[in-house]
C-alpha positions in Angstrom: 31.6 47.7 -41.4 29.1 45.0 -42.5 29.3 43.9 -46.1 26.3 43.3 -48.4 26.8 39.6 -48.0 26.5 40.1 -44.2 23.4 42.2 -44.7 21.7 39.4 -46.7 22.5 37.0 -43.9 20.8 39.3 -41.4 17.7 39.4 -43.5 17.5 35.6 -43.9 18.3 34.5 -40.3 15.3 36.1 -38.6 12.9 34.4 -41.0 14.5 31.1 -40.3 14.3 31.7 -36.6 10.6 32.6 -36.9 9.9 29.5 -38.9 11.7 27.3 -36.4 9.9 29.0 -33.5 6.5 28.6 -35.3 7.1 24.9 -35.8 8.2 24.5 -32.2 5.1 26.4 -31.0 2.9 24.1 -33.0 4.6 21.1 -31.7 4.4 22.2 -28.1 0.7 23.2 -28.6 0.0 19.7 -29.9 1.9 18.2 -27.0 0.0 20.3 -24.5 -3.3 19.2 -25.9 -2.2 15.6 -25.7 -1.2 16.1 -22.0 -4.5 17.8 -21.3 -6.4 14.8 -22.8 -4.3 12.3 -20.9 -4.8 14.2 -17.7 -8.6 14.2 -18.2 -8.5 10.5 -18.9 -6.4 9.8 -15.8 -8.5 12.0 -13.7 -11.7 10.2 -14.7 -10.0 6.8 -14.2 -8.9 7.9 -10.7 -12.5 9.1 -9.9 -13.8 5.7 -11.0 -11.3 3.8 -8.9 -12.0 5.9 -5.8 -15.7 5.2 -6.0 -15.4 1.5 -7.0 -16.2 -1.1 -4.4 -13.6 -3.9 -4.1 -13.0 -6.8 -1.8 -9.9 -6.2 0.3 -8.3 -9.1 2.2 -5.4 -9.3 4.6 -4.1 -12.7 5.8 -1.8 -13.0 8.8 0.0 -16.1 9.9 0.1 -16.5 13.7 1.4 -19.2 16.1 -1.3 -21.3 17.7 -0.2 -20.3 21.2 -1.2 -16.6 20.8 -4.7 -17.3 19.3 -6.3 -17.0 22.8 -5.3 -13.3 22.9 -6.8 -12.7 19.5 -10.1 -14.3 20.4 -10.3 -13.2 24.0 -12.4 -14.7 26.8 -15.8 -15.8 25.5 -14.8 -14.4 22.0 -15.1 -10.9 23.5 -11.9 -9.4 21.9 -12.5 -10.6 18.3 -16.2 -9.7 18.5 -15.4 -6.3 19.8 -13.0 -5.6 16.9 -15.5 -7.0 14.4 -18.2 -4.7 15.7 -15.9 -1.7 15.9 -14.4 -2.0 12.5 -17.1 -3.7 10.4 -14.5 -6.1 9.0 -15.0 -9.8 8.8 -12.4 -11.7 10.9 -12.0 -15.4 10.6 -9.5 -17.9 12.0 -8.5 -20.9 9.8 -6.0 -23.7 10.0 -2.8 -23.0 8.1 -2.1 -26.6 7.2 1.3 -26.8 8.9 -0.1 -27.7 12.4 1.8 -25.0 14.2 0.2 -21.8 12.9 -3.3 -20.5 12.2 -4.4 -17.9 9.6 -6.2 -14.8 10.7 -8.1 -13.5 7.7 -9.4 -9.9 7.7 -11.7 -8.9 4.9 -14.2 -6.3 3.9 -15.9 -4.8 0.8 -14.4 -1.3 0.6 -14.6 1.9 -1.3 -11.2 3.6 -1.4 -12.4 7.1 -0.7 -14.0 5.9 2.6 -12.1 4.6 5.6 -10.7 1.0 5.5 -12.3 -1.6 7.8 -9.4 -4.0 7.0 -6.8 -1.4 7.9 -8.6 -0.4 11.1 -9.0 -4.1 12.2 -5.3 -4.7 11.5 -4.5 -1.8 13.7 -6.5 -3.1 16.6 -5.3 -6.7 16.1 -1.6 -5.8 15.8 -0.8 -6.3 19.6 -2.4 -9.8 19.5 -1.0 -11.0 16.1 2.7 -10.3 16.9 4.7 -12.9 18.7 7.7 -11.8 20.9 10.9 -13.6 21.6 13.8 -12.0 23.5 12.6 -8.5 23.0 12.2 -9.0 19.2 8.8 -8.9 17.7 7.5 -10.7 14.6 4.5 -10.4 12.4 3.9 -12.5 9.2 1.7 -11.6 6.2 0.6 -14.2 3.7 0.4 -13.0 0.1 -0.2 -14.6 -3.2 3.0 -15.1 -5.3 1.8 -12.8 -8.2 0.9 -10.1 -5.6 4.3 -10.4 -4.1 6.1 -10.0 -7.5 3.8 -7.1 -8.7 3.5 -5.2 -5.4 6.2 -6.2 -2.9 9.1 -6.2 -5.2 12.7 -6.6 -4.0 13.6 -2.9 -4.6 10.6 -1.7 -2.5 11.4 -4.2 0.3 15.0 -3.0 0.4 13.8 0.6 0.8 11.5 -0.5 3.7 14.4 -2.3 5.4 16.6 0.8 5.2 13.8 3.2 6.3 12.3 1.1 9.1 15.5 -0.7 10.2 13.7 -4.1 10.3 14.5 -7.6 9.1 12.2 -8.7 6.3 12.3 -12.4 5.3 10.5 -13.8 2.2 9.7 -17.5 2.2 7.5 -19.8 0.1 4.3 -21.4 1.5 2.8 -23.5 -1.3 1.2 -21.2 -3.8 1.7 -18.2 -1.5 4.6 -16.4 0.1 5.2 -15.3 3.6 6.4 -11.7 4.3 8.0 -11.9 7.8 8.8 -8.7 9.6 11.2 -8.8 12.6 12.5 -6.2 14.9 11.6 -3.8 17.8 7.9 -3.4 18.3 7.6 0.2 17.0 9.7 -0.4 13.8 7.8 -3.6 13.1 4.5 -1.7 13.4 5.8 1.0 10.9 7.0 -1.6 8.4 3.7 -3.5 8.7 1.8 -0.4 8.1 3.8 0.2 4.9 3.2 -3.3 3.7 -0.6 -3.0 4.4 -0.8 0.3 2.5 1.2 -1.2 -0.3 -1.2 -4.1 -0.6 -4.3 -1.8 -0.5 -2.7 0.4 -3.1 -2.2 -2.6 -5.3 -5.8 -3.6 -4.8 -7.2 -0.2 -5.9 -4.4 0.4 -8.4 -3.5 3.8 -6.9 -0.4 5.9 -7.4 0.7 6.2 -3.8 0.4 4.6 -0.4 -0.9 8.0 1.0 -3.9 7.8 -1.4 -4.5 4.2 -0.3 -5.0 5.1 3.4 -8.4 6.4 4.6 -8.1 5.0 8.1 -6.1 7.8 9.7 -8.2 10.6 8.1 -11.4 9.2 9.5 -10.5 7.7 12.9 -7.7 8.4 15.4 -5.6 5.3 16.2 -6.8 3.4 19.2 -4.2 2.3 21.8 -4.7 -1.4 22.6 -2.7 -4.0 24.5 -2.8 -7.7 25.1 -4.5 -6.8 28.4 -7.4 -5.1 26.7 -10.4 -7.4 27.3 
């Protein structure tokens, strides 16, 4: 049997619970409104980024002895890739006497396909050097881009997923990202690095959002014999 004291408690407790629930509801309502406003802001920022034109540049470091395959007889190969992709491809001295820089650049809009990514895809067979069944490709990046974009934690993840060796070394004011392994896994790791760099350029949330190449064009199979 409940006492009068207990009855009083039963009367008080529901009102306290209602008060707490009301405060919680107001708090959640306010929080929900903040989230909606933040979502609207982020959505508009993303739309702006997707439609904004930016200069995208990829720099590859290649041995001099493979430059002939990149250029092709009578410049046929490099001109073909320029015309097919719309990217600007230039070959510059690296400064060390042993390598050359292959610079791929284009003015891009993120929501459209990437000429730089497409050109890198077609140039991949010619910009990798092979030794004893192991393939290597080297990407030259600025130090601040390396620290902001290709951080150690992300590189460790790529190593584990792709089963490649990735070596980071300094080259003046830049750093070299060297990817070594079997041809297929080097290609996969290189694709990840390229998408990461493009993501950084457009300040996107994921590598998937950074790639518009595969959605627009099927990959083209090329080899060193394609001339």
